[in-house]
N, C-alpha and C positions, 0 to 999 in steps of 0.2 A: 791436565790434572784438575780434579774438582775438589776445592777446599770446602769442608764443612765446618761452619763456625758454631759457637755455642748459641748465638741468637738464631741461627737457622734451625737448630734443633728444637729450641724452645717454641719457635713460630710453628713448626710442623707438629709438635706435640699438642699445641694449643688448637690447631685446625683439627687435629684428630679428636680431641675432646669435644669441641663444638659439633663435628659430625655426629659422634656418639650420642651426644645430648639430643641432638635433633632427631635422630633415628628413635631414640627412646620416647621422647615426647610424641612423636608421630605414631608409635606403637600403643602408647597409652590412649591417644586420641581414637585410635580405630577400636579399642577395647570399649571405650565410653560409647562410641557411635553404634557398635555392636550390641549394646544392651538396651538400645532405645526401642520402645514399642510404640511410641507416638511422639510426633514432633510438629510443632506450628511455628514457622518462620515469621509469619504475618508480613511478608515482603510485598506481596501482591494482593492477597485476598484474605478475608476473615474465614479462614478454613484451615484444617491440618495440612501439612506438606507431606507427611509420611505416617503410615500406621496400618494396623491390621483390621481396624473396624471402620465405621463410618467416620469421615473426616469433616462433615460439615456441621456446624453447632445448631442446636435447636433451643426452645425457649421453655422454661417451666414458670408457672404462675400459681399463686394460692387460688384455690377454688373459691369463687364469690360467696357460696353459701354453705359448703361443707367443710367445717373446721378440720385442719389436718390433712386435707385432701388437695391434690394438685390439678391443674390443666396444662397439658403439654401442646405446644404449638410448633410446627415445623418453621424452621428458619429463625431469624432474628431481626430486630429493628436496625436497618442501616444508617438511621439517623442517629443512634446512640453508640453503634459500634461500627467503626470504619478503620481503614488502613491509613496510617500517617507514613507516606512513602519518604524514605531517607531520614526519618526522625528515630529509627530505632537504635539500640545498642549495636545491632548488626543489620544493615538494611532497613526495611520498614518496620513498623510496630503496630500493634493493635492500640487504638485510641479510643477511649470510652469518655463520653462527654456528658451522661446524664444518668440518673437512676430510673429503672423500670417501674411502672405501676404494678400493685398488688404483689409486692415483694418478689418481682420478677428476676429471673437470672438466666444466662446462657450457659449451655454445657455441651461437652462432647461425650457420646456414649461410652462407657467404660468397657463394654463387652468388644473384645478384639484389640482394644487400645490399652488395657491395663492388665498386668500379669497376675490377676487375682486366681488363688486356688482355695477351695473350701477347707482343705486339710493342712494349710500352712503355706505362707508365701511371704516374700519380700519385695521390696521396690524402692523407687525414689521419684521425686518429681522436682523439676527445676524451673524457675521463671525469673525474668528481669523486670523490675518495677521501677517506674519514674513517677512519683507523686509526692504530695505534701499532705500526710494524714491530717494535720491540724488545721489546715486551711481549705483544702479542696473537697474533702468528704462531706456529704450532705446528711448522713444518717448515723445513728449511734454506733452501729457496727458495720464493718466491712471485712469481707473475705476475698482476697485476691484469688485464693485457691481453696476449694472445699470438694473433696471426693467423698461421695456418699449415695446412699439410696434414699434414706428417709430425712436425715438432718444432721446437723454438725454435732449435736449432743447424743444421737443415736446411730452409732456405727459411722463415724466420721473422722477423716484425716484432713487437717486443714491449718492455715494460719490466717490471722485476722489483725485488724486494728480495732480496740474496744473504745468505749465512751469515756475513758479517762482523759484528763486535761492536764498536760499533753498526753496524747494517745499512746498506749502501749502496743507493741507487736507481740502476739501470742501464737504459740503452735499447740494444737490440741490433737489427742489421739483417743477419741471417746468411744468406748465399746458399744455394740448393740445393746439395747435395753430389752431383757426378757420380759415376756407377756406378764402383766400385772406388777411389774416393779418400777420404781421411779428412777429416772436418770440422775447421773451424777451432776451436780450443779457446778458452774464454772467458778463460783467464789468458794468452793470447798477446798480447803488446804491440800487434800489428797487428790484433788482433780488431776487427771493425767495431762499436764500442761508444762510448757516452757514459757517463761514470760520475759520480755525485754522491755523494761519500763522507760517510758519516754523516749521513743526510739528516734524522734527527731529528724526524720527525712525531710528533704526540701525539693521542690519541683526543679527539674533540670538535672538532677543527679540520679544515675542509674545504680541499682542495687540488685545483687543476685541473691535469691532466696532458694535453698535447697532443702527438702525434707527427706529423710531416708527411714526406712523401716524393715525389720525382719522378725520372723516368727510370730506373725499375726494369724489368728485363727487355728493355732496349734492346740488350744485347750490347756496350755501350760503357763506357768508364770514366768515366761521367758521372752516376752515381747520387748523390742527395743525401737523407739523411734527417736530421730535426732533432727535438730534445727541447725542449719548453717546460713550465715549471712555474710556475703562478700568473701567467700572462701573460708571463713573462720567458723569453728565449732562453737555454738552458742550454749546448748544444753541438750539433755536427753530425758526421755520417759522410759524407765526400766523396771524390771522385775514385776510384770503385771501379765495377766491373762487378758489380751485384748483381741476380741473378736468382731470383725465387721459384720459378718453374717449376711452378706449381701445376696440377693438374687441379681446375678451380674447383669442380666440383660434389662434390669431396672435401675441400675446404678449409673451415676454420671460423674464426669470430672467437671465440676462447676467453676466457671471462670469470672473474675471481675464482679463479684456480687456486691453491689452498692459502691463499686469502685469508680473513681474519677481520676484519670491520668493515662499513662501509657504503659502497656505490658509487652514484652517481647520474648522471643525464643523459648516457648513453653515446650516442656519435654517430659515424657515418662520413660521410666527404665525398669527392666525385669529384675533388678537386683538393687541392694543398697550400694550406692557409690562409695568408694573408700575416701577418707579425708584427702588424700593426695588427688584424686580424681575430681573432686569438688573444687580444690584449689585450681586445677588445670581449666576446669569448666569456666571458672571466675576469671582467669587470667586471659581466656581466649574466647570472647563472646561469640565469634562465628564458628565455633568448632564443629557444630551440628549441621552448618549450611550444606555440606555434600550430600546429606540425606534428602534434599529437596528432590521431588519428582518432576 
């Protein structure tokens, strides 16, 4: 005869709940991985690990004589951008040790890697950062992420550290500037920005930053972009008509602009992640690793 005790029932139920929870988490993880359009693990190389476009970064520099124009060069400076094996939040990381001359920055082409649509679209970008913005950065402004064709204030999605002391972290979603009009200035109280005053990050600590957006380029006042840090919602830009207006083959996902420190687990998604998905991404730094080719 088998005697079933109360404690045995409790244990069996607890095991069932754990199994159900594990299955739900894995289902959510698969859904997040299924939304990825680009991913760079930086475990072995300074390149993308998964994507639908070019996976190798190139460099953009200011034109030496023509203001507002750029020079594009294939590849990047390996003395400035390199892999720090085993030092990432998951595996290796991108280590950035200096600032490029001529306002230089590296980028991954947006075409094929970003789910842009001229008549309305949404998406997300996530990245892990390890830096001290008050001690390590050498320039007034630093953009760990800047997605644009022309610039941060002219059709740009980004987050940056500004020149305040201590530095603020800011997220901006600045629409394209129509011909003949002036761009919105960053100090305008109505600027489409979310601000985190005196963010106070320290070297050695990893932080997960996620930007999400929806209803861009719809022509309606229904765009929404959001900033999350370490799985927590920080703020939103809402109730605006925000058009990027890019020629997608000329747009780029600019990375580590004037940044000094480590970056890891860069990913783009074809939809805005939910708040719960952002939390899971933060709790599970290696969640996207199965996407590596």
